[in-house]
CHARMM internal coordinates of N, CA and C (Angstrom, degrees):
IC EDIT
DIST 1 N 1 CA 1.4391
DIST 1 CA 1 C 1.5138
ANGL 1 N 1 CA 1 C 107.64
DIST 1 C 2 N 1.3145
ANGL 1 CA 1 C 2 N 115.17
DIHE 1 N 1 CA 1 C 2 N 132.50
DIST 2 N 2 CA 1.4513
ANGL 1 C 2 N 2 CA 122.25
DIHE 1 CA 1 C 2 N 2 CA 177.66
DIST 2 CA 2 C 1.5253
ANGL 2 N 2 CA 2 C 109.07
DIHE 1 C 2 N 2 CA 2 C -114.50
DIST 2 C 3 N 1.3111
ANGL 2 CA 2 C 3 N 116.07
DIHE 2 N 2 CA 2 C 3 N 133.89
DIST 3 N 3 CA 1.4605
ANGL 2 C 3 N 3 CA 122.16
DIHE 2 CA 2 C 3 N 3 CA 174.06
DIST 3 CA 3 C 1.5126
ANGL 3 N 3 CA 3 C 107.01
DIHE 2 C 3 N 3 CA 3 C -121.86
DIST 3 C 4 N 1.3288
ANGL 3 CA 3 C 4 N 116.22
DIHE 3 N 3 CA 3 C 4 N 125.71
DIST 4 N 4 CA 1.4592
ANGL 3 C 4 N 4 CA 120.98
DIHE 3 CA 3 C 4 N 4 CA -179.11
DIST 4 CA 4 C 1.5355
ANGL 4 N 4 CA 4 C 110.67
DIHE 3 C 4 N 4 CA 4 C 58.23
DIST 4 C 5 N 1.3333
ANGL 4 CA 4 C 5 N 116.53
DIHE 4 N 4 CA 4 C 5 N 33.02
DIST 5 N 5 CA 1.4529
ANGL 4 C 5 N 5 CA 121.71
DIHE 4 CA 4 C 5 N 5 CA 178.43
DIST 5 CA 5 C 1.5188
ANGL 5 N 5 CA 5 C 114.44
DIHE 4 C 5 N 5 CA 5 C 76.11
DIST 5 C 6 N 1.3261
ANGL 5 CA 5 C 6 N 117.48
DIHE 5 N 5 CA 5 C 6 N 7.12
DIST 6 N 6 CA 1.4635
ANGL 5 C 6 N 6 CA 121.20
DIHE 5 CA 5 C 6 N 6 CA -178.84
DIST 6 CA 6 C 1.5321
ANGL 6 N 6 CA 6 C 109.83
DIHE 5 C 6 N 6 CA 6 C -116.29
DIST 6 C 7 N 1.3325
ANGL 6 CA 6 C 7 N 115.78
DIHE 6 N 6 CA 6 C 7 N 140.90
DIST 7 N 7 CA 1.4547
ANGL 6 C 7 N 7 CA 120.74
DIHE 6 CA 6 C 7 N 7 CA -178.25
DIST 7 CA 7 C 1.5256
ANGL 7 N 7 CA 7 C 110.33
DIHE 6 C 7 N 7 CA 7 C -65.31
DIST 7 C 8 N 1.3374
ANGL 7 CA 7 C 8 N 116.36
DIHE 7 N 7 CA 7 C 8 N 121.62
DIST 8 N 8 CA 1.4632
ANGL 7 C 8 N 8 CA 121.77
DIHE 7 CA 7 C 8 N 8 CA -178.90
DIST 8 CA 8 C 1.5239
ANGL 8 N 8 CA 8 C 111.89
DIHE 7 C 8 N 8 CA 8 C -106.52
DIST 8 C 9 N 1.3275
ANGL 8 CA 8 C 9 N 117.34
DIHE 8 N 8 CA 8 C 9 N -38.21
DIST 9 N 9 CA 1.4683
ANGL 8 C 9 N 9 CA 122.61
DIHE 8 CA 8 C 9 N 9 CA 178.23
DIST 9 CA 9 C 1.5194
ANGL 9 N 9 CA 9 C 107.50
DIHE 8 C 9 N 9 CA 9 C -140.05
DIST 9 C 10 N 1.3354
ANGL 9 CA 9 C 10 N 115.17
DIHE 9 N 9 CA 9 C 10 N 134.68
DIST 10 N 10 CA 1.4570
ANGL 9 C 10 N 10 CA 121.74
DIHE 9 CA 9 C 10 N 10 CA 178.33
DIST 10 CA 10 C 1.5204
ANGL 10 N 10 CA 10 C 108.83
DIHE 9 C 10 N 10 CA 10 C -121.42
DIST 10 C 11 N 1.3002
ANGL 10 CA 10 C 11 N 116.83
DIHE 10 N 10 CA 10 C 11 N 140.45
DIST 11 N 11 CA 1.4617
ANGL 10 C 11 N 11 CA 121.17
DIHE 10 CA 10 C 11 N 11 CA 179.35
DIST 11 CA 11 C 1.5021
ANGL 11 N 11 CA 11 C 110.81
DIHE 10 C 11 N 11 CA 11 C -104.61
DIST 11 C 12 N 1.3099
ANGL 11 CA 11 C 12 N 116.58
DIHE 11 N 11 CA 11 C 12 N -118.38
DIST 12 N 12 CA 1.4488
ANGL 11 C 12 N 12 CA 122.25
DIHE 11 CA 11 C 12 N 12 CA -176.88
DIST 12 CA 12 C 1.5138
ANGL 12 N 12 CA 12 C 109.76
DIHE 11 C 12 N 12 CA 12 C 129.12
DIST 12 C 13 N 1.2950
ANGL 12 CA 12 C 13 N 116.38
DIHE 12 N 12 CA 12 C 13 N -177.53
DIST 13 N 13 CA 1.4668
ANGL 12 C 13 N 13 CA 120.06
DIHE 12 CA 12 C 13 N 13 CA 178.55
DIST 13 CA 13 C 1.5241
ANGL 13 N 13 CA 13 C 108.13
DIHE 12 C 13 N 13 CA 13 C -77.84
DIST 13 C 14 N 1.3315
ANGL 13 CA 13 C 14 N 116.31
DIHE 13 N 13 CA 13 C 14 N 126.46
DIST 14 N 14 CA 1.4565
ANGL 13 C 14 N 14 CA 119.56
DIHE 13 CA 13 C 14 N 14 CA -173.79
DIST 14 CA 14 C 1.5190
ANGL 14 N 14 CA 14 C 111.14
DIHE 13 C 14 N 14 CA 14 C -169.36
DIST 14 C 15 N 1.3052
ANGL 14 CA 14 C 15 N 114.83
DIHE 14 N 14 CA 14 C 15 N 170.20
DIST 15 N 15 CA 1.4590
ANGL 14 C 15 N 15 CA 120.74
DIHE 14 CA 14 C 15 N 15 CA 169.00
DIST 15 CA 15 C 1.5232
ANGL 15 N 15 CA 15 C 107.04
DIHE 14 C 15 N 15 CA 15 C -78.60
DIST 15 C 16 N 1.3011
ANGL 15 CA 15 C 16 N 116.69
DIHE 15 N 15 CA 15 C 16 N -176.33
DIST 16 N 16 CA 1.4668
ANGL 15 C 16 N 16 CA 120.92
DIHE 15 CA 15 C 16 N 16 CA -178.77
DIST 16 CA 16 C 1.5253
ANGL 16 N 16 CA 16 C 110.73
DIHE 15 C 16 N 16 CA 16 C -52.51
DIST 16 C 17 N 1.3164
ANGL 16 CA 16 C 17 N 115.99
DIHE 16 N 16 CA 16 C 17 N 134.23
DIST 17 N 17 CA 1.4608
ANGL 16 C 17 N 17 CA 122.32
DIHE 16 CA 16 C 17 N 17 CA 180.00
DIST 17 CA 17 C 1.5125
ANGL 17 N 17 CA 17 C 110.21
DIHE 16 C 17 N 17 CA 17 C -139.30
DIST 17 C 18 N 1.3132
ANGL 17 CA 17 C 18 N 114.65
DIHE 17 N 17 CA 17 C 18 N 160.21
DIST 18 N 18 CA 1.4506
ANGL 17 C 18 N 18 CA 121.85
DIHE 17 CA 17 C 18 N 18 CA 173.40
DIST 18 CA 18 C 1.5158
ANGL 18 N 18 CA 18 C 107.34
DIHE 17 C 18 N 18 CA 18 C -131.17
DIST 18 C 19 N 1.3226
ANGL 18 CA 18 C 19 N 117.15
DIHE 18 N 18 CA 18 C 19 N 130.60
DIST 19 N 19 CA 1.4624
ANGL 18 C 19 N 19 CA 121.11
DIHE 18 CA 18 C 19 N 19 CA 179.55
DIST 19 CA 19 C 1.5158
ANGL 19 N 19 CA 19 C 109.27
DIHE 18 C 19 N 19 CA 19 C -133.21
DIST 19 C 20 N 1.3148
ANGL 19 CA 19 C 20 N 115.17
DIHE 19 N 19 CA 19 C 20 N 148.90
DIST 20 N 20 CA 1.4591
ANGL 19 C 20 N 20 CA 120.43
DIHE 19 CA 19 C 20 N 20 CA 178.24
DIST 20 CA 20 C 1.5176
ANGL 20 N 20 CA 20 C 109.51
DIHE 19 C 20 N 20 CA 20 C -135.80
DIST 20 C 21 N 1.3241
ANGL 20 CA 20 C 21 N 115.02
DIHE 20 N 20 CA 20 C 21 N 160.29
DIST 21 N 21 CA 1.4637
ANGL 20 C 21 N 21 CA 120.64
DIHE 20 CA 20 C 21 N 21 CA 172.14
DIST 21 CA 21 C 1.5265
ANGL 21 N 21 CA 21 C 107.12
DIHE 20 C 21 N 21 CA 21 C -132.73
DIST 21 C 22 N 1.3235
ANGL 21 CA 21 C 22 N 116.24
DIHE 21 N 21 CA 21 C 22 N 127.49
DIST 22 N 22 CA 1.4577
ANGL 21 C 22 N 22 CA 122.16
DIHE 21 CA 21 C 22 N 22 CA 176.56
DIST 22 CA 22 C 1.5210
ANGL 22 N 22 CA 22 C 106.68
DIHE 21 C 22 N 22 CA 22 C -92.58
DIST 22 C 23 N 1.3230
ANGL 22 CA 22 C 23 N 116.79
DIHE 22 N 22 CA 22 C 23 N 110.30
DIST 23 N 23 CA 1.4633
ANGL 22 C 23 N 23 CA 120.52
DIHE 22 CA 22 C 23 N 23 CA -174.64
DIST 23 CA 23 C 1.5206
ANGL 23 N 23 CA 23 C 112.89
DIHE 22 C 23 N 23 CA 23 C -66.34
DIST 23 C 24 N 1.3230
ANGL 23 CA 23 C 24 N 118.15
DIHE 23 N 23 CA 23 C 24 N -32.97
DIST 24 N 24 CA 1.4607
ANGL 23 C 24 N 24 CA 120.12
DIHE 23 CA 23 C 24 N 24 CA 177.14
DIST 24 CA 24 C 1.5245
ANGL 24 N 24 CA 24 C 110.61
DIHE 23 C 24 N 24 CA 24 C -64.23
DIST 24 C 25 N 1.3246
ANGL 24 CA 24 C 25 N 116.44
DIHE 24 N 24 CA 24 C 25 N -45.12
DIST 25 N 25 CA 1.4624
ANGL 24 C 25 N 25 CA 120.93
DIHE 24 CA 24 C 25 N 25 CA -178.85
DIST 25 CA 25 C 1.5268
ANGL 25 N 25 CA 25 C 112.54
DIHE 24 C 25 N 25 CA 25 C -72.50
DIST 25 C 26 N 1.3230
ANGL 25 CA 25 C 26 N 118.08
DIHE 25 N 25 CA 25 C 26 N -27.10
DIST 26 N 26 CA 1.4628
ANGL 25 C 26 N 26 CA 122.54
DIHE 25 CA 25 C 26 N 26 CA -175.95
DIST 26 CA 26 C 1.5220
ANGL 26 N 26 CA 26 C 113.06
DIHE 25 C 26 N 26 CA 26 C -101.65
DIST 26 C 27 N 1.3252
ANGL 26 CA 26 C 27 N 118.16
DIHE 26 N 26 CA 26 C 27 N 5.66
DIST 27 N 27 CA 1.4657
ANGL 26 C 27 N 27 CA 121.95
DIHE 26 CA 26 C 27 N 27 CA -173.64
DIST 27 CA 27 C 1.5247
ANGL 27 N 27 CA 27 C 112.90
DIHE 26 C 27 N 27 CA 27 C -55.84
DIST 27 C 28 N 1.3141
ANGL 27 CA 27 C 28 N 117.66
DIHE 27 N 27 CA 27 C 28 N -46.24
DIST 28 N 28 CA 1.4623
ANGL 27 C 28 N 28 CA 120.25
DIHE 27 CA 27 C 28 N 28 CA -178.01
DIST 28 CA 28 C 1.5199
ANGL 28 N 28 CA 28 C 110.94
DIHE 27 C 28 N 28 CA 28 C -64.49
DIST 28 C 29 N 1.3263
ANGL 28 CA 28 C 29 N 117.21
DIHE 28 N 28 CA 28 C 29 N -47.37
DIST 29 N 29 CA 1.4674
ANGL 28 C 29 N 29 CA 121.25
DIHE 28 CA 28 C 29 N 29 CA -179.42
DIST 29 CA 29 C 1.5268
ANGL 29 N 29 CA 29 C 111.91
DIHE 28 C 29 N 29 CA 29 C -62.16
DIST 29 C 30 N 1.3316
ANGL 29 CA 29 C 30 N 116.73
DIHE 29 N 29 CA 29 C 30 N -34.69
DIST 30 N 30 CA 1.4641
ANGL 29 C 30 N 30 CA 121.26
DIHE 29 CA 29 C 30 N 30 CA -179.00
DIST 30 CA 30 C 1.5240
ANGL 30 N 30 CA 30 C 112.26
DIHE 29 C 30 N 30 CA 30 C -88.52
DIST 30 C 31 N 1.3095
ANGL 30 CA 30 C 31 N 117.85
DIHE 30 N 30 CA 30 C 31 N -9.01
DIST 31 N 31 CA 1.4647
ANGL 30 C 31 N 31 CA 121.36
DIHE 30 CA 30 C 31 N 31 CA -179.60
DIST 31 CA 31 C 1.5128
ANGL 31 N 31 CA 31 C 112.73
DIHE 30 C 31 N 31 CA 31 C 67.64
DIST 31 C 32 N 1.3416
ANGL 31 CA 31 C 32 N 116.39
DIHE 31 N 31 CA 31 C 32 N 39.20
DIST 32 N 32 CA 1.4643
ANGL 31 C 32 N 32 CA 120.21
DIHE 31 CA 31 C 32 N 32 CA -177.31
DIST 32 CA 32 C 1.5255
ANGL 32 N 32 CA 32 C 110.67
DIHE 31 C 32 N 32 CA 32 C -118.97
DIST 32 C 33 N 1.3306
ANGL 32 CA 32 C 33 N 115.02
DIHE 32 N 32 CA 32 C 33 N 156.29
DIST 33 N 33 CA 1.4518
ANGL 32 C 33 N 33 CA 123.34
DIHE 32 CA 32 C 33 N 33 CA 178.42
DIST 33 CA 33 C 1.5165
ANGL 33 N 33 CA 33 C 108.66
DIHE 32 C 33 N 33 CA 33 C -127.33
DIST 33 C 34 N 1.3294
ANGL 33 CA 33 C 34 N 117.01
DIHE 33 N 33 CA 33 C 34 N 133.96
DIST 34 N 34 CA 1.4631
ANGL 33 C 34 N 34 CA 121.97
DIHE 33 CA 33 C 34 N 34 CA -179.57
DIST 34 CA 34 C 1.5299
ANGL 34 N 34 CA 34 C 110.25
DIHE 33 C 34 N 34 CA 34 C -56.38
DIST 34 C 35 N 1.3269
ANGL 34 CA 34 C 35 N 115.79
DIHE 34 N 34 CA 34 C 35 N 136.15
DIST 35 N 35 CA 1.4568
ANGL 34 C 35 N 35 CA 121.38
DIHE 34 CA 34 C 35 N 35 CA 177.96
DIST 35 CA 35 C 1.5181
ANGL 35 N 35 CA 35 C 114.69
DIHE 34 C 35 N 35 CA 35 C 93.47
DIST 35 C 36 N 1.3242
ANGL 35 CA 35 C 36 N 118.33
DIHE 35 N 35 CA 35 C 36 N -6.42
DIST 36 N 36 CA 1.4596
ANGL 35 C 36 N 36 CA 121.83
DIHE 35 CA 35 C 36 N 36 CA 178.46
DIST 36 CA 36 C 1.5219
ANGL 36 N 36 CA 36 C 109.88
DIHE 35 C 36 N 36 CA 36 C -106.90
DIST 36 C 37 N 1.3204
ANGL 36 CA 36 C 37 N 116.74
DIHE 36 N 36 CA 36 C 37 N 166.65
DIST 37 N 37 CA 1.4626
ANGL 36 C 37 N 37 CA 122.72
DIHE 36 CA 36 C 37 N 37 CA -178.76
DIST 37 CA 37 C 1.5204
ANGL 37 N 37 CA 37 C 110.92
DIHE 36 C 37 N 37 CA 37 C -102.77
DIST 37 C 38 N 1.3312
ANGL 37 CA 37 C 38 N 115.26
DIHE 37 N 37 CA 37 C 38 N 142.52
DIST 38 N 38 CA 1.4614
ANGL 37 C 38 N 38 CA 121.53
DIHE 37 CA 37 C 38 N 38 CA -179.80
DIST 38 CA 38 C 1.5206
ANGL 38 N 38 CA 38 C 109.65
DIHE 37 C 38 N 38 CA 38 C -141.94
DIST 38 C 39 N 1.3191
ANGL 38 CA 38 C 39 N 115.48
DIHE 38 N 38 CA 38 C 39 N 156.69
DIST 39 N 39 CA 1.4553
ANGL 38 C 39 N 39 CA 121.03
DIHE 38 CA 38 C 39 N 39 CA 178.07
DIST 39 CA 39 C 1.5209
ANGL 39 N 39 CA 39 C 110.51
DIHE 38 C 39 N 39 CA 39 C -70.64
DIST 39 C 40 N 1.3287
ANGL 39 CA 39 C 40 N 115.70
DIHE 39 N 39 CA 39 C 40 N 141.66
DIST 40 N 40 CA 1.4614
ANGL 39 C 40 N 40 CA 123.28
DIHE 39 CA 39 C 40 N 40 CA 176.37
DIST 40 CA 40 C 1.5240
ANGL 40 N 40 CA 40 C 107.11
DIHE 39 C 40 N 40 CA 40 C -127.49
DIST 40 C 41 N 1.3283
ANGL 40 CA 40 C 41 N 116.80
DIHE 40 N 40 CA 40 C 41 N 123.82
DIST 41 N 41 CA 1.4679
ANGL 40 C 41 N 41 CA 121.56
DIHE 40 CA 40 C 41 N 41 CA 178.83
DIST 41 CA 41 C 1.5194
ANGL 41 N 41 CA 41 C 108.45
DIHE 40 C 41 N 41 CA 41 C -126.95
DIST 41 C 42 N 1.3223
ANGL 41 CA 41 C 42 N 116.09
DIHE 41 N 41 CA 41 C 42 N 124.83
DIST 42 N 42 CA 1.4609
ANGL 41 C 42 N 42 CA 121.52
DIHE 41 CA 41 C 42 N 42 CA -179.74
DIST 42 CA 42 C 1.5234
ANGL 42 N 42 CA 42 C 107.86
DIHE 41 C 42 N 42 CA 42 C -119.16
DIST 42 C 43 N 1.3178
ANGL 42 CA 42 C 43 N 116.19
DIHE 42 N 42 CA 42 C 43 N 128.13
DIST 43 N 43 CA 1.4543
ANGL 42 C 43 N 43 CA 122.21
DIHE 42 CA 42 C 43 N 43 CA 178.94
DIST 43 CA 43 C 1.5212
ANGL 43 N 43 CA 43 C 108.56
DIHE 42 C 43 N 43 CA 43 C -120.43
DIST 43 C 44 N 1.3234
ANGL 43 CA 43 C 44 N 116.32
DIHE 43 N 43 CA 43 C 44 N 133.25
DIST 44 N 44 CA 1.4640
ANGL 43 C 44 N 44 CA 121.28
DIHE 43 CA 43 C 44 N 44 CA 177.41
DIST 44 CA 44 C 1.5204
ANGL 44 N 44 CA 44 C 107.69
DIHE 43 C 44 N 44 CA 44 C -133.76
DIST 44 C 45 N 1.3150
ANGL 44 CA 44 C 45 N 115.96
DIHE 44 N 44 CA 44 C 45 N 122.58
DIST 45 N 45 CA 1.4571
ANGL 44 C 45 N 45 CA 121.15
DIHE 44 CA 44 C 45 N 45 CA 176.53
DIST 45 CA 45 C 1.5196
ANGL 45 N 45 CA 45 C 107.67
DIHE 44 C 45 N 45 CA 45 C -120.21
DIST 45 C 46 N 1.3115
ANGL 45 CA 45 C 46 N 116.15
DIHE 45 N 45 CA 45 C 46 N 128.00
DIST 46 N 46 CA 1.4599
ANGL 45 C 46 N 46 CA 120.43
DIHE 45 CA 45 C 46 N 46 CA -177.50
DIST 46 CA 46 C 1.5111
ANGL 46 N 46 CA 46 C 109.07
DIHE 45 C 46 N 46 CA 46 C -124.15
DIST 46 C 47 N 1.3081
ANGL 46 CA 46 C 47 N 116.54
DIHE 46 N 46 CA 46 C 47 N 128.24
DIST 47 N 47 CA 1.4597
ANGL 46 C 47 N 47 CA 121.28
DIHE 46 CA 46 C 47 N 47 CA -178.38
DIST 47 CA 47 C 1.5141
ANGL 47 N 47 CA 47 C 113.32
DIHE 46 C 47 N 47 CA 47 C -98.98
DIST 47 C 48 N 1.3055
ANGL 47 CA 47 C 48 N 117.62
DIHE 47 N 47 CA 47 C 48 N -15.07
DIST 48 N 48 CA 1.4583
ANGL 47 C 48 N 48 CA 121.00
DIHE 47 CA 47 C 48 N 48 CA -179.33
DIST 48 CA 48 C 1.5255
ANGL 48 N 48 CA 48 C 109.60
DIHE 47 C 48 N 48 CA 48 C -87.10
DIST 48 C 49 N 1.3069
ANGL 48 CA 48 C 49 N 116.04
DIHE 48 N 48 CA 48 C 49 N 147.54
DIST 49 N 49 CA 1.4660
ANGL 48 C 49 N 49 CA 119.63
DIHE 48 CA 48 C 49 N 49 CA -179.22
DIST 49 CA 49 C 1.5176
ANGL 49 N 49 CA 49 C 112.18
DIHE 48 C 49 N 49 CA 49 C -97.73
DIST 49 C 50 N 1.3397
ANGL 49 CA 49 C 50 N 117.59
DIHE 49 N 49 CA 49 C 50 N -8.21
DIST 50 N 50 CA 1.4562
ANGL 49 C 50 N 50 CA 121.28
DIHE 49 CA 49 C 50 N 50 CA 177.45
DIST 50 CA 50 C 1.5282
ANGL 50 N 50 CA 50 C 108.95
DIHE 49 C 50 N 50 CA 50 C -135.44
DIST 50 C 51 N 1.3159
ANGL 50 CA 50 C 51 N 115.46
DIHE 50 N 50 CA 50 C 51 N 156.89
DIST 51 N 51 CA 1.4686
ANGL 50 C 51 N 51 CA 122.22
DIHE 50 CA 50 C 51 N 51 CA 176.68
DIST 51 CA 51 C 1.5204
ANGL 51 N 51 CA 51 C 112.77
DIHE 50 C 51 N 51 CA 51 C 56.82
DIST 51 C 52 N 1.3116
ANGL 51 CA 51 C 52 N 116.84
DIHE 51 N 51 CA 51 C 52 N 35.42
DIST 52 N 52 CA 1.4597
ANGL 51 C 52 N 52 CA 121.18
DIHE 51 CA 51 C 52 N 52 CA 179.34
DIST 52 CA 52 C 1.5242
ANGL 52 N 52 CA 52 C 109.30
DIHE 51 C 52 N 52 CA 52 C -105.28
DIST 52 C 53 N 1.3196
ANGL 52 CA 52 C 53 N 115.88
DIHE 52 N 52 CA 52 C 53 N 127.54
DIST 53 N 53 CA 1.4599
ANGL 52 C 53 N 53 CA 120.26
DIHE 52 CA 52 C 53 N 53 CA -178.02
DIST 53 CA 53 C 1.5297
ANGL 53 N 53 CA 53 C 109.66
DIHE 52 C 53 N 53 CA 53 C -140.92
DIST 53 C 54 N 1.2976
ANGL 53 CA 53 C 54 N 115.37
DIHE 53 N 53 CA 53 C 54 N 146.31
DIST 54 N 54 CA 1.4594
ANGL 53 C 54 N 54 CA 121.39
DIHE 53 CA 53 C 54 N 54 CA 173.92
DIST 54 CA 54 C 1.5215
ANGL 54 N 54 CA 54 C 106.74
DIHE 53 C 54 N 54 CA 54 C -137.87
DIST 54 C 55 N 1.3199
ANGL 54 CA 54 C 55 N 116.63
DIHE 54 N 54 CA 54 C 55 N 121.79
DIST 55 N 55 CA 1.4554
ANGL 54 C 55 N 55 CA 121.49
DIHE 54 CA 54 C 55 N 55 CA -179.88
DIST 55 CA 55 C 1.5218
ANGL 55 N 55 CA 55 C 108.07
DIHE 54 C 55 N 55 CA 55 C -124.60
DIST 55 C 56 N 1.3105
ANGL 55 CA 55 C 56 N 116.35
DIHE 55 N 55 CA 55 C 56 N 128.97
DIST 56 N 56 CA 1.4637
ANGL 55 C 56 N 56 CA 121.46
DIHE 55 CA 55 C 56 N 56 CA -179.71
DIST 56 CA 56 C 1.5211
ANGL 56 N 56 CA 56 C 107.78
DIHE 55 C 56 N 56 CA 56 C -123.21
DIST 56 C 57 N 1.3143
ANGL 56 CA 56 C 57 N 115.52
DIHE 56 N 56 CA 56 C 57 N 125.14
DIST 57 N 57 CA 1.4615
ANGL 56 C 57 N 57 CA 121.59
DIHE 56 CA 56 C 57 N 57 CA 175.93
DIST 57 CA 57 C 1.5171
ANGL 57 N 57 CA 57 C 108.28
DIHE 56 C 57 N 57 CA 57 C -119.85
DIST 57 C 58 N 1.3247
ANGL 57 CA 57 C 58 N 116.86
DIHE 57 N 57 CA 57 C 58 N 140.33
DIST 58 N 58 CA 1.4591
ANGL 57 C 58 N 58 CA 120.47
DIHE 57 CA 57 C 58 N 58 CA -179.90
DIST 58 CA 58 C 1.5196
ANGL 58 N 58 CA 58 C 110.38
DIHE 57 C 58 N 58 CA 58 C -151.77
DIST 58 C 59 N 1.2959
ANGL 58 CA 58 C 59 N 115.01
DIHE 58 N 58 CA 58 C 59 N 155.83
DIST 59 N 59 CA 1.4593
ANGL 58 C 59 N 59 CA 121.25
DIHE 58 CA 58 C 59 N 59 CA 171.94
DIST 59 CA 59 C 1.5285
ANGL 59 N 59 CA 59 C 109.74
DIHE 58 C 59 N 59 CA 59 C -109.25
DIST 59 C 60 N 1.3443
ANGL 59 CA 59 C 60 N 116.32
DIHE 59 N 59 CA 59 C 60 N 9.37
DIST 60 N 60 CA 1.4607
ANGL 59 C 60 N 60 CA 120.76
DIHE 59 CA 59 C 60 N 60 CA 179.41
DIST 60 CA 60 C 1.5214
ANGL 60 N 60 CA 60 C 110.88
DIHE 59 C 60 N 60 CA 60 C -67.02
DIST 60 C 61 N 1.3111
ANGL 60 CA 60 C 61 N 115.82
DIHE 60 N 60 CA 60 C 61 N 148.67
DIST 61 N 61 CA 1.4611
ANGL 60 C 61 N 61 CA 121.65
DIHE 60 CA 60 C 61 N 61 CA 172.96
DIST 61 CA 61 C 1.5211
ANGL 61 N 61 CA 61 C 106.54
DIHE 60 C 61 N 61 CA 61 C -101.54
DIST 61 C 62 N 1.3260
ANGL 61 CA 61 C 62 N 116.68
DIHE 61 N 61 CA 61 C 62 N 119.92
DIST 62 N 62 CA 1.4553
ANGL 61 C 62 N 62 CA 120.92
DIHE 61 CA 61 C 62 N 62 CA -176.70
DIST 62 CA 62 C 1.5262
ANGL 62 N 62 CA 62 C 110.86
DIHE 61 C 62 N 62 CA 62 C -90.30
DIST 62 C 63 N 1.3289
ANGL 62 CA 62 C 63 N 115.67
DIHE 62 N 62 CA 62 C 63 N 133.90
DIST 63 N 63 CA 1.4636
ANGL 62 C 63 N 63 CA 122.53
DIHE 62 CA 62 C 63 N 63 CA 176.95
DIST 63 CA 63 C 1.5189
ANGL 63 N 63 CA 63 C 108.77
DIHE 62 C 63 N 63 CA 63 C -138.01
DIST 63 C 64 N 1.2993
ANGL 63 CA 63 C 64 N 117.59
DIHE 63 N 63 CA 63 C 64 N 155.02
DIST 64 N 64 CA 1.4729
ANGL 63 C 64 N 64 CA 122.39
DIHE 63 CA 63 C 64 N 64 CA 176.69
DIST 64 CA 64 C 1.5270
ANGL 64 N 64 CA 64 C 111.15
DIHE 63 C 64 N 64 CA 64 C 46.85
DIST 64 C 65 N 1.3339
ANGL 64 CA 64 C 65 N 116.65
DIHE 64 N 64 CA 64 C 65 N 53.14
DIST 65 N 65 CA 1.4561
ANGL 64 C 65 N 65 CA 120.97
DIHE 64 CA 64 C 65 N 65 CA -174.03
DIST 65 CA 65 C 1.5270
ANGL 65 N 65 CA 65 C 113.43
DIHE 64 C 65 N 65 CA 65 C -69.18
DIST 65 C 66 N 1.3030
ANGL 65 CA 65 C 66 N 118.48
DIHE 65 N 65 CA 65 C 66 N -21.22
DIST 66 N 66 CA 1.4609
ANGL 65 C 66 N 66 CA 119.29
DIHE 65 CA 65 C 66 N 66 CA 179.40
DIST 66 CA 66 C 1.5111
ANGL 66 N 66 CA 66 C 110.67
DIHE 65 C 66 N 66 CA 66 C 59.46
DIST 66 C 67 N 1.3278
ANGL 66 CA 66 C 67 N 116.54
DIHE 66 N 66 CA 66 C 67 N -133.60
DIST 67 N 67 CA 1.4622
ANGL 66 C 67 N 67 CA 122.16
DIHE 66 CA 66 C 67 N 67 CA -178.37
DIST 67 CA 67 C 1.5121
ANGL 67 N 67 CA 67 C 110.23
DIHE 66 C 67 N 67 CA 67 C -90.44
DIST 67 C 68 N 1.3163
ANGL 67 CA 67 C 68 N 116.24
DIHE 67 N 67 CA 67 C 68 N 127.71
DIST 68 N 68 CA 1.4514
ANGL 67 C 68 N 68 CA 122.23
DIHE 67 CA 67 C 68 N 68 CA 174.05
DIST 68 CA 68 C 1.5147
ANGL 68 N 68 CA 68 C 106.22
DIHE 67 C 68 N 68 CA 68 C -107.13
DIST 68 C 69 N 1.3331
ANGL 68 CA 68 C 69 N 116.39
DIHE 68 N 68 CA 68 C 69 N 121.88
DIST 69 N 69 CA 1.4719
ANGL 68 C 69 N 69 CA 121.20
DIHE 68 CA 68 C 69 N 69 CA -176.31
DIST 69 CA 69 C 1.5142
ANGL 69 N 69 CA 69 C 110.41
DIHE 68 C 69 N 69 CA 69 C -112.15
DIST 69 C 70 N 1.3161
ANGL 69 CA 69 C 70 N 114.88
DIHE 69 N 69 CA 69 C 70 N 131.42
DIST 70 N 70 CA 1.4522
ANGL 69 C 70 N 70 CA 121.42
DIHE 69 CA 69 C 70 N 70 CA 173.00
DIST 70 CA 70 C 1.5146
ANGL 70 N 70 CA 70 C 106.10
DIHE 69 C 70 N 70 CA 70 C -128.28
DIST 70 C 71 N 1.3081
ANGL 70 CA 70 C 71 N 115.51
DIHE 70 N 70 CA 70 C 71 N 121.40
DIST 71 N 71 CA 1.4577
ANGL 70 C 71 N 71 CA 119.16
DIHE 70 CA 70 C 71 N 71 CA -178.04
DIST 71 CA 71 C 1.4997
ANGL 71 N 71 CA 71 C 111.73
DIHE 70 C 71 N 71 CA 71 C -125.79
DIST 71 C 72 N 1.3231
ANGL 71 CA 71 C 72 N 117.01
DIHE 71 N 71 CA 71 C 72 N 140.29
DIST 72 N 72 CA 1.4472
ANGL 71 C 72 N 72 CA 122.01
DIHE 71 CA 71 C 72 N 72 CA 176.27
DIST 72 CA 72 C 1.5139
ANGL 72 N 72 CA 72 C 107.18
DIHE 71 C 72 N 72 CA 72 C -122.84
DIST 72 C 73 N 1.3202
ANGL 72 CA 72 C 73 N 115.30
DIHE 72 N 72 CA 72 C 73 N 123.57
DIST 73 N 73 CA 1.4596
ANGL 72 C 73 N 73 CA 120.76
DIHE 72 CA 72 C 73 N 73 CA 179.63
DIST 73 CA 73 C 1.5256
ANGL 73 N 73 CA 73 C 107.11
DIHE 72 C 73 N 73 CA 73 C -109.35
DIST 73 C 74 N 1.3174
ANGL 73 CA 73 C 74 N 116.92
DIHE 73 N 73 CA 73 C 74 N 119.15
DIST 74 N 74 CA 1.4822
ANGL 73 C 74 N 74 CA 119.47
DIHE 73 CA 73 C 74 N 74 CA -177.75
DIST 74 CA 74 C 1.5191
ANGL 74 N 74 CA 74 C 111.94
DIHE 73 C 74 N 74 CA 74 C -67.25
END
COOR INIT
IC SEED 1 N 1 CA 1 C
IC BUILD
């Protein structure tokens, strides 16, 4: 996941995991200021054909979403 063009959460090959990012604590590293809008990009690549799940929870308020792209490559 990238926020403001900066890597906020990184995954990798693994068993089930849960990761979070605290925007208040990471504001300086991400170059963000509370109350302003920034780009959010989430990428998920799954190599397994069964038992694959991706769940995203957020309290963010989305504005000016523009184009939302979802792609599936067989």
